[in-house]
N, C-alpha and C positions, 0 to 999 in steps of 0.2 A: 456180528453176523454179516456175511457178505452174500446176500441172495443172488444167484446166477442171473435171474430175470432182470433184476434191477441193474446189475453191472452191465448186461448187454444193452439195456436201454440207455444208460448213461454213456457207454462207450460210443454208441451211435450218435448221441447228442454231441459228444466231444469231436467225433470224426467230422460231423457236419460243420461244426464251428471251425475246425482246423482247415477244412477244404475252403471255407469262405475266407478265412484269414490269409490263405495262400494266394488269394486274388488281390490282396492289398499291397501297394508298393512299399508302405512302411514296414510291413512284416518281412517282405523279401529283402529290403535294405538292412533291416535289423539282423537278420540271419547272416547276410553277407558280412556285415560288420563284425559280428561275434566270431565268425569263422576266421576272418582276417586277423582279428586282435588276439583271440585265444587259441587258435590252431586246433591241436588235439586235446586241449584241456577240457574237462567236463563243462566248464562255463560255455563252451561253444556248442554243446549238444542241445538239440531242440526236439520236441516231440514230433514225430512223423506219423503218417497213417500206418506205416509198417511197424513201428515200435509200439504204438498203441494197440494194434491188432495182436501183438504177442503177449500182452498182459491178460492173465485170466484170474479167476477167483482164487485159485491156489497160490498164485504169486502174491496177491494182496494179503491173504491170510499169513503167509510166511513172513512178509514184511512187517505186518502188525505184531506177530509173535516176537520178532527180533528187535524192533525199534520202539514200540509203544509199551512202555513199562511204567508202573506207578512210581518207581524210584527216580524216574527222570522228570517227574512233574514239577512245575514251578507255579506257584500261586502268587499273583500280584494283586494288591488291593489299592485302589485309587479313590480318592475323594476325602470327604470329611469323616475320618474314622477316629474313634476314641478307644481307649483301652477298656472302658466299661463294657460289661456283658449285658446285653438286653435280650430278653426272650420275647418273641412275637407269639401272642396267644390269640 
């Protein structure tokens, strides 16, 4: 589910964060570097207020239907794992 009200709230939060980042020299330098190095390659693209404003709930739902699929899931298990099966009761 992608509730409209939650997306609008989160988008405003992201916009505020983006506006604040735009005042930092490191952010500005990083964007200039990416543009100079990558040119028109997607690595040079960065989120802007305009691009963020164009994303709506329907876009997120379409992206989810296209890219988030169980057949693409990968499960990684890390730690002291044995082959024995234990039930937690």
